[in-house]
Steps between C-alpha positions, in 0.01 A plus 500: 500500500558873444138556394378318809715720725376818332136389538553424868669836566213677322251315722697609808499860376125487441435359849729762658322776307158373610602473867655848481178643354296321767725650768464851358121467463472348848707785649288761320180341632646471849608865498154609386340301781756635748425860388127435556568359847727791594246755373222329697715504816581870453130578457423317825761701690393837362 
């Protein structure tokens, strides 16, 4: 029973870690795209 619980908690930790990494990568990509959009807008206004 204890081993089963440990395995399940490890799985949860792995899933949380993956989702966290996906969030960070997604945010980084979004910010890069946002910077490009903002720079393009600024160029248009200049």
